[in-house]
C-alpha atoms as an extended CHARMM CRD file, in Angstrom:
* protein
*
       247  EXT
         1         1  MET       CA             98.1020000000      100.9650000000      131.5930000000  PROA      1               0.0000000000
         2         2  SER       CA            101.5170000000       99.3000000000      131.3120000000  PROA      2               0.0000000000
         3         3  SER       CA            100.2040000000       95.8060000000      132.0100000000  PROA      3               0.0000000000
         4         4  GLU       CA             97.3650000000       96.2900000000      129.5140000000  PROA      4               0.0000000000
         5         5  LEU       CA             99.8420000000       97.5140000000      126.8940000000  PROA      5               0.0000000000
         6         6  LEU       CA            102.1590000000       94.5430000000      127.4170000000  PROA      6               0.0000000000
         7         7  ALA       CA             99.2490000000       92.1170000000      127.0930000000  PROA      7               0.0000000000
         8         8  ARG       CA             98.0470000000       93.9020000000      123.9610000000  PROA      8               0.0000000000
         9         9  LEU       CA            101.4690000000       93.7140000000      122.3120000000  PROA      9               0.0000000000
        10        10  GLN       CA            101.6990000000       89.9950000000      123.0740000000  PROA      10              0.0000000000
        11        11  GLN       CA             98.2460000000       89.4520000000      121.6140000000  PROA      11              0.0000000000
        12        12  LEU       CA             99.1300000000       91.2960000000      118.4070000000  PROA      12              0.0000000000
        13        13  GLU       CA            102.4770000000       89.5280000000      118.1010000000  PROA      13              0.0000000000
        14        14  SER       CA            100.6860000000       86.1670000000      118.1900000000  PROA      14              0.0000000000
        15        15  GLU       CA             99.4770000000       86.9610000000      114.6420000000  PROA      15              0.0000000000
        16        16  VAL       CA            103.0440000000       86.6880000000      113.2980000000  PROA      16              0.0000000000
        17        17  ALA       CA            104.5560000000       83.5350000000      111.7930000000  PROA      17              0.0000000000
        18        18  TYR       CA            108.2560000000       84.3760000000      112.1650000000  PROA      18              0.0000000000
        19        19  ARG       CA            109.6100000000       81.3340000000      110.3470000000  PROA      19              0.0000000000
        20        20  SER       CA            106.7210000000       80.0540000000      108.2640000000  PROA      20              0.0000000000
        21        21  SER       CA            106.0980000000       80.7960000000      104.6120000000  PROA      21              0.0000000000
        22        22  PRO       CA            102.8220000000       82.5150000000      103.7420000000  PROA      22              0.0000000000
        23        23  PRO       CA             99.9480000000       80.4670000000      102.3530000000  PROA      23              0.0000000000
        24        24  ASP       CA            100.1190000000       79.8400000000       98.6230000000  PROA      24              0.0000000000
        25        25  GLY       CA             99.2220000000       82.9540000000       96.6940000000  PROA      25              0.0000000000
        26        26  THR       CA             99.5750000000       85.2040000000       99.7460000000  PROA      26              0.0000000000
        27        27  PRO       CA            102.3530000000       87.7920000000      100.0470000000  PROA      27              0.0000000000
        28        28  PRO       CA            104.4130000000       87.7860000000      103.2560000000  PROA      28              0.0000000000
        29        29  PHE       CA            103.3210000000       91.3290000000      104.1110000000  PROA      29              0.0000000000
        30        30  VAL       CA            100.0300000000       92.9190000000      105.1110000000  PROA      30              0.0000000000
        31        31  HSD       CA             98.7290000000       96.4790000000      104.9440000000  PROA      31              0.0000000000
        32        32  HSD       CA             96.7270000000       97.7840000000      107.8780000000  PROA      32              0.0000000000
        33        33  LEU       CA             94.5900000000      100.5800000000      106.4730000000  PROA      33              0.0000000000
        34        34  GLY       CA             94.5720000000      103.9090000000      108.2880000000  PROA      34              0.0000000000
        35        35  LYS       CA             93.2260000000      107.4260000000      107.8850000000  PROA      35              0.0000000000
        36        36  ARG       CA             96.1520000000      109.4850000000      109.1650000000  PROA      36              0.0000000000
        37        37  PRO       CA             98.8070000000      110.1970000000      106.4690000000  PROA      37              0.0000000000
        38        38  VAL       CA            101.6110000000      108.3820000000      108.2970000000  PROA      38              0.0000000000
        39        39  LEU       CA            102.7940000000      104.8370000000      107.5970000000  PROA      39              0.0000000000
        40        40  ILE       CA            104.8010000000      102.5740000000      109.9060000000  PROA      40              0.0000000000
        41        41  SER       CA            106.8860000000       99.9580000000      108.1190000000  PROA      41              0.0000000000
        42        42  ALA       CA            108.1590000000       96.7780000000      109.8020000000  PROA      42              0.0000000000
        43        43  PRO       CA            110.1600000000       94.8530000000      107.1660000000  PROA      43              0.0000000000
        44        44  HSD       CA            112.1620000000       92.7620000000      109.6440000000  PROA      44              0.0000000000
        45        45  ALA       CA            109.2240000000       91.6170000000      111.7680000000  PROA      45              0.0000000000
        46        46  THR       CA            109.8370000000       88.0540000000      110.5240000000  PROA      46              0.0000000000
        47        47  CYS       CA            112.7630000000       85.9880000000      109.2530000000  PROA      47              0.0000000000
        48        48  HSD       CA            114.2820000000       87.3670000000      106.0650000000  PROA      48              0.0000000000
        49        49  SER       CA            117.1810000000       86.5560000000      103.7500000000  PROA      49              0.0000000000
        50        50  ARG       CA            120.2230000000       88.7130000000      103.0240000000  PROA      50              0.0000000000
        51        51  ASN       CA            122.8270000000       87.5300000000      100.5280000000  PROA      51              0.0000000000
        52        52  ASN       CA            121.3980000000       84.0000000000      100.7290000000  PROA      52              0.0000000000
        53        53  SER       CA            121.7840000000       83.9800000000      104.5050000000  PROA      53              0.0000000000
        54        54  ARG       CA            118.7730000000       83.6490000000      106.7730000000  PROA      54              0.0000000000
        55        55  LYS       CA            118.4290000000       86.4190000000      109.3330000000  PROA      55              0.0000000000
        56        56  MET       CA            116.2360000000       86.1740000000      112.3920000000  PROA      56              0.0000000000
        57        57  GLU       CA            113.1900000000       88.2850000000      113.1530000000  PROA      57              0.0000000000
        58        58  GLU       CA            113.2480000000       91.5860000000      115.0310000000  PROA      58              0.0000000000
        59        59  GLU       CA            110.4870000000       90.4780000000      117.3270000000  PROA      59              0.0000000000
        60        60  PHE       CA            107.6410000000       92.7340000000      118.4130000000  PROA      60              0.0000000000
        61        61  THR       CA            108.2490000000       95.2850000000      115.6620000000  PROA      61              0.0000000000
        62        62  TYR       CA            105.0660000000       93.8990000000      114.0770000000  PROA      62              0.0000000000
        63        63  SER       CA            103.0010000000       94.3440000000      117.2240000000  PROA      63              0.0000000000
        64        64  PHE       CA            104.4980000000       97.7650000000      117.9580000000  PROA      64              0.0000000000
        65        65  ALA       CA            103.6420000000       98.9970000000      114.4740000000  PROA      65              0.0000000000
        66        66  LYS       CA            100.1390000000       97.5570000000      114.4920000000  PROA      66              0.0000000000
        67        67  HSD       CA             99.4060000000       98.8460000000      118.0040000000  PROA      67              0.0000000000
        68        68  LEU       CA            100.4280000000      102.3540000000      116.9660000000  PROA      68              0.0000000000
        69        69  ALA       CA             98.3490000000      102.0890000000      113.8060000000  PROA      69              0.0000000000
        70        70  LEU       CA             95.3120000000      101.1190000000      115.8500000000  PROA      70              0.0000000000
        71        71  SER       CA             95.8780000000      103.8000000000      118.4990000000  PROA      71              0.0000000000
        72        72  THR       CA             96.6660000000      106.7060000000      116.1540000000  PROA      72              0.0000000000
        73        73  GLY       CA             94.7640000000      105.7970000000      113.0030000000  PROA      73              0.0000000000
        74        74  CYS       CA             97.8820000000      105.6650000000      110.8350000000  PROA      74              0.0000000000
        75        75  HSD       CA             98.7720000000      103.0200000000      108.2510000000  PROA      75              0.0000000000
        76        76  ALA       CA            101.0470000000      100.0420000000      108.8830000000  PROA      76              0.0000000000
        77        77  PHE       CA            102.8560000000       97.8990000000      106.3240000000  PROA      77              0.0000000000
        78        78  LEU       CA            104.2400000000       94.7620000000      107.9280000000  PROA      78              0.0000000000
        79        79  ASN       CA            105.8760000000       91.4530000000      107.1590000000  PROA      79              0.0000000000
        80        80  ARG       CA            103.7010000000       88.8220000000      108.8200000000  PROA      80              0.0000000000
        81        81  TRP       CA            105.3050000000       85.6760000000      107.3780000000  PROA      81              0.0000000000
        82        82  GLU       CA            108.8790000000       84.7320000000      106.5640000000  PROA      82              0.0000000000
        83        83  THR       CA            110.2280000000       86.3560000000      103.4060000000  PROA      83              0.0000000000
        84        84  THR       CA            112.9880000000       85.3700000000      100.9870000000  PROA      84              0.0000000000
        85        85  GLU       CA            114.1640000000       88.9650000000      100.5310000000  PROA      85              0.0000000000
        86        86  ASP       CA            115.5280000000       91.6940000000      102.7950000000  PROA      86              0.0000000000
        87        87  PRO       CA            113.5310000000       94.8460000000      102.0780000000  PROA      87              0.0000000000
        88        88  ASN       CA            115.9160000000       96.9620000000      104.1530000000  PROA      88              0.0000000000
        89        89  TRP       CA            118.9990000000       95.8120000000      102.2260000000  PROA      89              0.0000000000
        90        90  ASP       CA            118.0220000000       94.8230000000       98.6940000000  PROA      90              0.0000000000
        91        91  SER       CA            118.0160000000       97.7090000000       96.2340000000  PROA      91              0.0000000000
        92        92  GLN       CA            114.8270000000       96.2970000000       94.7230000000  PROA      92              0.0000000000
        93        93  SER       CA            112.2210000000       94.1380000000       96.4420000000  PROA      93              0.0000000000
        94        94  VAL       CA            108.5610000000       93.2070000000       96.2330000000  PROA      94              0.0000000000
        95        95  TYR       CA            108.0680000000       94.7430000000       99.6840000000  PROA      95              0.0000000000
        96        96  LYS       CA            109.3610000000       98.1120000000       98.4880000000  PROA      96              0.0000000000
        97        97  ASN       CA            107.2350000000       97.9880000000       95.3410000000  PROA      97              0.0000000000
        98        98  GLU       CA            104.0610000000       97.3090000000       97.2830000000  PROA      98              0.0000000000
        99        99  LEU       CA            104.9940000000       99.8410000000       99.9670000000  PROA      99              0.0000000000
       100       100  ALA       CA            105.3730000000      102.4470000000       97.2250000000  PROA      100             0.0000000000
       101       101  ALA       CA            101.8860000000      101.6610000000       95.9370000000  PROA      101             0.0000000000
       102       102  VAL       CA            100.4140000000      102.1610000000       99.4150000000  PROA      102             0.0000000000
       103       103  VAL       CA            102.3220000000      105.4060000000       99.9900000000  PROA      103             0.0000000000
       104       104  GLN       CA            101.1720000000      106.8390000000       96.6830000000  PROA      104             0.0000000000
       105       105  ALA       CA             97.5700000000      105.6030000000       96.8480000000  PROA      105             0.0000000000
       106       106  HSD       CA             97.0000000000      106.9900000000      100.3350000000  PROA      106             0.0000000000
       107       107  HSD       CA             99.0010000000      110.2140000000      100.0140000000  PROA      107             0.0000000000
       108       108  ILE       CA            101.3280000000      109.3000000000      102.8720000000  PROA      108             0.0000000000
       109       109  GLU       CA            103.2350000000      112.2880000000      104.2520000000  PROA      109             0.0000000000
       110       110  PHE       CA            105.7150000000      110.4630000000      106.5020000000  PROA      110             0.0000000000
       111       111  VAL       CA            107.0970000000      106.9270000000      106.8580000000  PROA      111             0.0000000000
       112       112  ILE       CA            108.5220000000      105.5010000000      110.0760000000  PROA      112             0.0000000000
       113       113  ASP       CA            110.6120000000      102.4220000000      109.3340000000  PROA      113             0.0000000000
       114       114  LEU       CA            110.6150000000      100.4410000000      112.5730000000  PROA      114             0.0000000000
       115       115  HSD       CA            113.3970000000       98.0480000000      113.5710000000  PROA      115             0.0000000000
       116       116  GLY       CA            114.7630000000       96.2300000000      116.5820000000  PROA      116             0.0000000000
       117       117  MET       CA            118.3090000000       96.1810000000      117.9520000000  PROA      117             0.0000000000
       118       118  THR       CA            119.8510000000       94.3300000000      120.8650000000  PROA      118             0.0000000000
       119       119  ASN       CA            120.6000000000       95.7790000000      124.2830000000  PROA      119             0.0000000000
       120       120  ARG       CA            124.3500000000       95.3860000000      123.6970000000  PROA      120             0.0000000000
       121       121  HSD       CA            124.5180000000       98.8040000000      122.0400000000  PROA      121             0.0000000000
       122       122  ASN       CA            123.8010000000      100.4000000000      125.4340000000  PROA      122             0.0000000000
       123       123  ILE       CA            121.1970000000      102.7440000000      123.9970000000  PROA      123             0.0000000000
       124       124  GLY       CA            117.4300000000      102.6570000000      123.9360000000  PROA      124             0.0000000000
       125       125  ILE       CA            116.3920000000      104.3870000000      120.7340000000  PROA      125             0.0000000000
       126       126  ALA       CA            118.4410000000      105.0640000000      117.6070000000  PROA      126             0.0000000000
       127       127  VAL       CA            116.8270000000      107.3700000000      115.0610000000  PROA      127             0.0000000000
       128       128  GLY       CA            118.3970000000      107.4410000000      111.6030000000  PROA      128             0.0000000000
       129       129  THR       CA            117.6480000000      110.3160000000      109.2630000000  PROA      129             0.0000000000
       130       130  ILE       CA            120.5420000000      109.7850000000      106.8190000000  PROA      130             0.0000000000
       131       131  ASN       CA            122.4190000000      112.4100000000      108.8120000000  PROA      131             0.0000000000
       132       132  GLY       CA            119.5990000000      114.9020000000      108.5550000000  PROA      132             0.0000000000
       133       133  ARG       CA            118.7440000000      114.3750000000      104.8820000000  PROA      133             0.0000000000
       134       134  SER       CA            115.6630000000      112.1650000000      105.1080000000  PROA      134             0.0000000000
       135       135  CYS       CA            113.3180000000      114.4850000000      107.0300000000  PROA      135             0.0000000000
       136       136  PRO       CA            114.8610000000      117.9070000000      107.7610000000  PROA      136             0.0000000000
       137       137  ASP       CA            111.4810000000      119.4600000000      108.5850000000  PROA      137             0.0000000000
       138       138  HSD       CA            110.5620000000      116.7070000000      111.0540000000  PROA      138             0.0000000000
       139       139  GLU       CA            113.8040000000      115.6160000000      112.7230000000  PROA      139             0.0000000000
       140       140  LEU       CA            113.4570000000      117.9930000000      115.6830000000  PROA      140             0.0000000000
       141       141  ASP       CA            109.8420000000      116.9120000000      116.1890000000  PROA      141             0.0000000000
       142       142  ILE       CA            110.8930000000      113.2520000000      116.3980000000  PROA      142             0.0000000000
       143       143  GLN       CA            113.6390000000      114.0510000000      118.8590000000  PROA      143             0.0000000000
       144       144  GLN       CA            111.3640000000      116.1980000000      121.0110000000  PROA      144             0.0000000000
       145       145  ALA       CA            108.6850000000      113.4930000000      121.1220000000  PROA      145             0.0000000000
       146       146  PHE       CA            111.1880000000      111.1490000000      122.7750000000  PROA      146             0.0000000000
       147       147  LEU       CA            112.6910000000      113.8130000000      125.0310000000  PROA      147             0.0000000000
       148       148  ARG       CA            109.2400000000      114.6250000000      126.4070000000  PROA      148             0.0000000000
       149       149  ASN       CA            108.6700000000      110.9610000000      127.2360000000  PROA      149             0.0000000000
       150       150  GLN       CA            111.5300000000      110.0120000000      129.5950000000  PROA      150             0.0000000000
       151       151  PHE       CA            114.3360000000      109.7970000000      127.0330000000  PROA      151             0.0000000000
       152       152  CYS       CA            117.5530000000      111.8060000000      127.1140000000  PROA      152             0.0000000000
       153       153  ALA       CA            119.6620000000      112.7720000000      124.1150000000  PROA      153             0.0000000000
       154       154  VAL       CA            123.1470000000      111.2710000000      124.1150000000  PROA      154             0.0000000000
       155       155  ALA       CA            125.9150000000      111.9500000000      121.6000000000  PROA      155             0.0000000000
       156       156  VAL       CA            127.6360000000      108.9270000000      120.1020000000  PROA      156             0.0000000000
       157       157  ASP       CA            131.0390000000      109.9320000000      121.4550000000  PROA      157             0.0000000000
       158       158  GLU       CA            129.5900000000      110.1630000000      124.9800000000  PROA      158             0.0000000000
       159       159  LEU       CA            128.1680000000      106.6300000000      125.1630000000  PROA      159             0.0000000000
       160       160  ASP       CA            131.2320000000      104.8820000000      126.5770000000  PROA      160             0.0000000000
       161       161  GLY       CA            131.6860000000      107.4240000000      129.3400000000  PROA      161             0.0000000000
       162       162  ILE       CA            128.1790000000      107.2860000000      130.7600000000  PROA      162             0.0000000000
       163       163  GLY       CA            128.0260000000      105.6350000000      134.1630000000  PROA      163             0.0000000000
       164       164  ALA       CA            124.3050000000      104.8730000000      134.2450000000  PROA      164             0.0000000000
       165       165  ARG       CA            122.9570000000      101.6960000000      135.7950000000  PROA      165             0.0000000000
       166       166  PRO       CA            122.2730000000       98.9560000000      133.2070000000  PROA      166             0.0000000000
       167       167  GLY       CA            118.5240000000       99.4090000000      133.6390000000  PROA      167             0.0000000000
       168       168  ASP       CA            118.7560000000      103.0570000000      132.6370000000  PROA      168             0.0000000000
       169       169  LYS       CA            120.2810000000      102.4270000000      129.2100000000  PROA      169             0.0000000000
       170       170  TRP       CA            116.8710000000      102.1800000000      127.5840000000  PROA      170             0.0000000000
       171       171  SER       CA            116.3130000000      105.9080000000      128.1070000000  PROA      171             0.0000000000
       172       172  ARG       CA            119.2440000000      106.9210000000      125.8780000000  PROA      172             0.0000000000
       173       173  LEU       CA            118.2630000000      108.4680000000      122.5570000000  PROA      173             0.0000000000
       174       174  VAL       CA            120.9180000000      108.7040000000      119.8440000000  PROA      174             0.0000000000
       175       175  MET       CA            120.3760000000      110.4780000000      116.5480000000  PROA      175             0.0000000000
       176       176  ASN       CA            122.2500000000      109.0660000000      113.5190000000  PROA      176             0.0000000000
       177       177  HSD       CA            124.4330000000      106.5450000000      115.3030000000  PROA      177             0.0000000000
       178       178  PRO       CA            127.0650000000      105.2920000000      112.7810000000  PROA      178             0.0000000000
       179       179  ARG       CA            125.4390000000      101.8420000000      112.8200000000  PROA      179             0.0000000000
       180       180  PHE       CA            121.9200000000      103.1970000000      112.4710000000  PROA      180             0.0000000000
       181       181  THR       CA            122.0200000000      106.1150000000      110.0310000000  PROA      181             0.0000000000
       182       182  GLY       CA            118.8640000000      105.2270000000      108.1370000000  PROA      182             0.0000000000
       183       183  GLY       CA            120.7020000000      104.6000000000      104.8830000000  PROA      183             0.0000000000
       184       184  VAL       CA            123.8720000000      106.5960000000      104.3100000000  PROA      184             0.0000000000
       185       185  LYS       CA            125.4570000000      103.5940000000      102.5870000000  PROA      185             0.0000000000
       186       186  SER       CA            122.7660000000      100.9220000000      102.3290000000  PROA      186             0.0000000000
       187       187  HSD       CA            119.4920000000      100.5540000000      100.4380000000  PROA      187             0.0000000000
       188       188  THR       CA            117.1700000000      100.9770000000      103.3930000000  PROA      188             0.0000000000
       189       189  VAL       CA            113.4350000000      101.4640000000      103.2730000000  PROA      189             0.0000000000
       190       190  THR       CA            114.0040000000      104.9930000000      104.5570000000  PROA      190             0.0000000000
       191       191  ARG       CA            116.3770000000      105.8010000000      101.7150000000  PROA      191             0.0000000000
       192       192  PHE       CA            113.9830000000      104.2650000000       99.1650000000  PROA      192             0.0000000000
       193       193  VAL       CA            111.0350000000      106.3060000000      100.4360000000  PROA      193             0.0000000000
       194       194  VAL       CA            113.0200000000      109.5410000000      100.4160000000  PROA      194             0.0000000000
       195       195  ASP       CA            114.8810000000      109.1030000000       97.1270000000  PROA      195             0.0000000000
       196       196  GLU       CA            112.3170000000      107.2280000000       95.0270000000  PROA      196             0.0000000000
       197       197  LEU       CA            109.0030000000      108.4200000000       96.4710000000  PROA      197             0.0000000000
       198       198  GLU       CA            110.1360000000      111.8620000000       97.6440000000  PROA      198             0.0000000000
       199       199  VAL       CA            108.3740000000      111.4000000000      100.9900000000  PROA      199             0.0000000000
       200       200  PRO       CA            110.1240000000      112.2000000000      104.3010000000  PROA      200             0.0000000000
       201       201  ALA       CA            111.0310000000      109.1990000000      106.4360000000  PROA      201             0.0000000000
       202       202  ALA       CA            113.0940000000      108.0550000000      109.4110000000  PROA      202             0.0000000000
       203       203  GLN       CA            114.4390000000      104.7220000000      110.5900000000  PROA      203             0.0000000000
       204       204  VAL       CA            113.6920000000      104.0550000000      114.2670000000  PROA      204             0.0000000000
       205       205  GLU       CA            115.5590000000      101.2700000000      116.0800000000  PROA      205             0.0000000000
       206       206  LEU       CA            114.1440000000      100.0470000000      119.3930000000  PROA      206             0.0000000000
       207       207  THR       CA            116.2940000000       98.1880000000      121.8870000000  PROA      207             0.0000000000
       208       208  SER       CA            115.0230000000       94.8340000000      123.1810000000  PROA      208             0.0000000000
       209       209  ALA       CA            114.1430000000       96.2140000000      126.6190000000  PROA      209             0.0000000000
       210       210  ALA       CA            111.9520000000       98.9080000000      125.0570000000  PROA      210             0.0000000000
       211       211  ARG       CA            109.8970000000       96.6580000000      122.7780000000  PROA      211             0.0000000000
       212       212  ILE       CA            109.7440000000       93.0130000000      123.9820000000  PROA      212             0.0000000000
       213       213  PRO       CA            107.2960000000       92.3870000000      126.8560000000  PROA      213             0.0000000000
       214       214  TYR       CA            108.3190000000       88.7430000000      127.1620000000  PROA      214             0.0000000000
       215       215  ARG       CA            109.7870000000       86.0100000000      125.0190000000  PROA      215             0.0000000000
       216       216  ALA       CA            110.2140000000       82.3730000000      125.9870000000  PROA      216             0.0000000000
       217       217  PRO       CA            113.3280000000       80.3090000000      125.1990000000  PROA      217             0.0000000000
       218       218  HSD       CA            113.6200000000       79.5490000000      121.4800000000  PROA      218             0.0000000000
       219       219  ASP       CA            116.0910000000       78.2030000000      118.8920000000  PROA      219             0.0000000000
       220       220  GLY       CA            119.1670000000       78.0360000000      121.0700000000  PROA      220             0.0000000000
       221       221  TRP       CA            118.1800000000       81.0330000000      123.1880000000  PROA      221             0.0000000000
       222       222  PRO       CA            117.8050000000       79.3320000000      126.5780000000  PROA      222             0.0000000000
       223       223  PHE       CA            116.4370000000       82.2090000000      128.6280000000  PROA      223             0.0000000000
       224       224  HSD       CA            113.1180000000       83.7420000000      129.5210000000  PROA      224             0.0000000000
       225       225  TYR       CA            113.4700000000       87.3650000000      128.4290000000  PROA      225             0.0000000000
       226       226  PHE       CA            111.4770000000       90.1620000000      130.0290000000  PROA      226             0.0000000000
       227       227  GLY       CA            111.6540000000       93.7160000000      128.7270000000  PROA      227             0.0000000000
       228       228  GLN       CA            111.0070000000       96.7610000000      130.8810000000  PROA      228             0.0000000000
       229       229  ALA       CA            107.4080000000       97.9020000000      131.1360000000  PROA      229             0.0000000000
       230       230  GLU       CA            108.3930000000      101.5190000000      131.7610000000  PROA      230             0.0000000000
       231       231  ALA       CA            110.5840000000      101.5600000000      128.6640000000  PROA      231             0.0000000000
       232       232  ILE       CA            107.9310000000       99.9930000000      126.4360000000  PROA      232             0.0000000000
       233       233  HSD       CA            105.2960000000      102.4140000000      127.6620000000  PROA      233             0.0000000000
       234       234  ALA       CA            107.5760000000      105.4450000000      127.1520000000  PROA      234             0.0000000000
       235       235  THR       CA            108.4620000000      104.3110000000      123.6270000000  PROA      235             0.0000000000
       236       236  THR       CA            104.8470000000      103.8980000000      122.5540000000  PROA      236             0.0000000000
       237       237  GLN       CA            103.9580000000      107.2620000000      124.0890000000  PROA      237             0.0000000000
       238       238  ALA       CA            106.7710000000      109.0120000000      122.2150000000  PROA      238             0.0000000000
       239       239  LEU       CA            105.9210000000      107.4820000000      118.8470000000  PROA      239             0.0000000000
       240       240  ASP       CA            102.2140000000      108.1100000000      119.4060000000  PROA      240             0.0000000000
       241       241  ALA       CA            102.9820000000      111.7690000000      120.1530000000  PROA      241             0.0000000000
       242       242  PHE       CA            104.9800000000      112.1990000000      116.9550000000  PROA      242             0.0000000000
       243       243  ILE       CA            102.4490000000      110.4260000000      114.7370000000  PROA      243             0.0000000000
       244       244  SER       CA             99.6530000000      112.5180000000      116.2230000000  PROA      244             0.0000000000
       245       245  THR       CA            101.2220000000      115.7220000000      114.8840000000  PROA      245             0.0000000000
       246       246  PHE       CA             99.9490000000      114.7200000000      111.4330000000  PROA      246             0.0000000000
       247       247  ASP       CA             96.2890000000      115.3040000000      110.5820000000  PROA      247             0.0000000000
């Protein structure tokens, strides 16, 4: 199963044009239609701009979101081409406007805003719920979905003292890490969905090892990078389990 999953994610990711503008008259995002009332957002799947500075893609968040949409029947709203805005930072954006239309038209009951972080944080999954405000009725369910799929809950103040092998860091689950709160101070997609659309949401950050099957050298990155198949499989299983609680 793991090898099939890795190949599937690579196939789906091949649809993305990280650093190419969309064709004329085409928005940078796409909506994958689902039947289950959950939507996965991937606003940083491609290059984006914040304060006139170009920021690189969070690779494989597109393929992760689309794979989960296909496997669970939920919706996905994804940037497929480079965008000139940052939907997870700008207070107003075209992405947010169109996301709102999808949420309202399809009676979405929960939004997962999917992101990627680097391995340097020494954790595998960071779930941000605006310190419990964004989805009080679902926060425990999200946490339990990961805990039942090889992850272990770690408090922020315990991270530095853990003596796990480097390869084990992917299994660490942190809720509301100060860097990944889901929008305590910034205009995230999660905060927009909760405050403006009154729909529960959570921001989910995946470490590189738990989302990238393989990436070749690119743009000054001289290495061949291989994620961990076990971590990627566990992450998809956990998110699938949570999404499947919605009918």
